[in-house]
C-alpha positions as CSV (number, residue, x, y, z in Angstrom):
1,X,208.6,181.5,135.0
2,X,207.1,183.9,132.5
3,X,208.5,187.4,132.0
4,X,206.3,190.3,133.2
5,X,204.1,191.7,130.5
6,X,205.2,194.9,128.8
7,X,203.0,197.9,129.4
8,X,202.7,200.0,126.2
9,X,203.9,203.6,126.6
10,X,201.3,206.4,126.7
11,X,200.3,208.0,123.4
12,X,202.7,210.7,122.2
13,X,205.7,209.3,124.2
14,X,208.8,208.4,122.2
15,X,211.4,206.2,123.8
16,X,214.7,208.1,124.5
17,X,213.3,211.6,124.4
18,X,212.2,213.6,127.4
19,X,208.5,213.8,127.9
20,X,208.5,217.6,127.5
21,X,211.1,220.2,126.4
22,X,213.4,221.8,128.9
23,X,214.1,225.4,128.4
24,X,217.2,227.0,129.9
25,X,218.3,230.7,130.1
26,X,221.4,231.1,128.0
27,X,222.8,233.8,130.3
28,X,221.4,233.3,133.8
29,X,221.3,236.2,136.2
30,X,222.8,235.7,139.6
31,X,221.9,237.2,142.9
32,X,225.3,238.9,143.4
33,X,225.3,241.1,140.3
34,X,221.6,242.1,141.0
35,X,222.5,243.2,144.5
36,X,225.6,245.1,143.4
37,X,223.5,246.9,140.8
38,X,220.9,247.7,143.4
39,X,223.7,249.2,145.6
40,X,225.2,251.1,142.8
41,X,221.9,252.5,141.7
42,X,221.0,253.5,145.2
43,X,224.4,255.2,145.8
44,X,224.1,257.0,142.5
45,X,220.7,258.4,143.4
46,X,221.8,259.3,146.9
47,X,224.8,261.2,145.6
48,X,222.8,263.1,143.1
49,X,219.8,263.7,145.4
50,X,222.1,265.2,148.0
51,X,223.0,268.0,145.6
52,X,219.5,269.4,145.9
53,X,218.8,272.0,148.6
54,X,215.0,271.9,148.4
55,X,212.3,269.6,147.0
56,X,212.4,271.0,143.5
57,X,216.1,270.8,143.0
58,X,216.1,267.3,144.7
59,X,213.5,266.1,142.2
60,X,215.3,267.6,139.2
61,X,218.6,266.0,140.2
62,X,216.9,262.7,140.8
63,X,215.2,262.9,137.4
64,X,218.6,263.6,135.7
65,X,220.3,260.9,137.6
66,X,217.5,258.4,136.8
67,X,217.8,259.2,133.1
68,X,221.5,258.7,133.1
69,X,221.2,255.4,135.1
70,X,218.7,254.0,132.7
71,X,221.0,254.7,129.8
72,X,223.7,252.9,131.6
73,X,221.4,250.0,132.4
74,X,220.4,249.8,128.7
75,X,224.1,249.7,127.7
76,X,224.8,247.0,130.4
77,X,221.8,245.0,129.1
78,X,223.2,245.0,125.5
79,X,226.9,244.5,126.1
80,X,227.5,244.0,129.8
81,X,226.1,242.1,132.8
82,X,222.3,241.9,132.7
83,X,222.1,241.2,136.4
84,X,223.8,244.5,137.2
85,X,221.5,246.3,134.7
86,X,218.5,244.8,136.4
87,X,219.7,246.0,139.8
88,X,220.4,249.5,138.5
89,X,217.1,249.8,136.8
90,X,215.1,248.6,139.9
91,X,216.9,250.9,142.3
92,X,216.5,253.8,139.9
93,X,212.8,253.2,139.4
94,X,212.2,253.0,143.1
95,X,214.2,256.1,143.8
96,X,212.5,258.0,141.1
97,X,209.1,256.9,142.4
98,X,210.0,258.1,145.9
99,X,211.1,261.6,144.5
100,X,208.0,262.0,142.4
101,X,205.8,260.8,145.2
102,X,207.2,263.6,147.4
103,X,206.5,266.0,144.6
104,X,202.9,264.8,144.2
105,X,202.4,265.1,148.0
106,X,203.7,268.7,148.0
107,X,201.5,269.5,145.0
108,X,198.4,268.1,146.7
109,X,199.1,269.9,150.0
110,X,199.9,273.3,148.6
111,X,198.0,273.3,145.2
112,X,201.3,274.5,143.7
113,X,203.3,272.3,141.4
114,X,206.8,272.4,142.9
115,X,208.8,271.6,139.7
116,X,208.1,274.9,137.9
């Protein structure tokens, strides 16, 4: 019996090496930390937003809380958990967009900018 003929490998293929590189994240982000960051950011904005008694004060408190939360997210990105930082930044961005959407709605309806 004759052995089966050897098929030559395709061009560019080297035996023993993977056919293409595999890239891995050195610090993967998990679902748990992202969800906890979302909850913390939402609670942070809720607490600060509840200090306002009208739309203007609610918007200013939300802007202040968002700036502080983004600073915390930046610090967490550099020296802490990046998943929590992602959650905080996403929740803060969403909360800030809701507040400024309400401001824009009031501005369009009354032709008077409510933050001044």
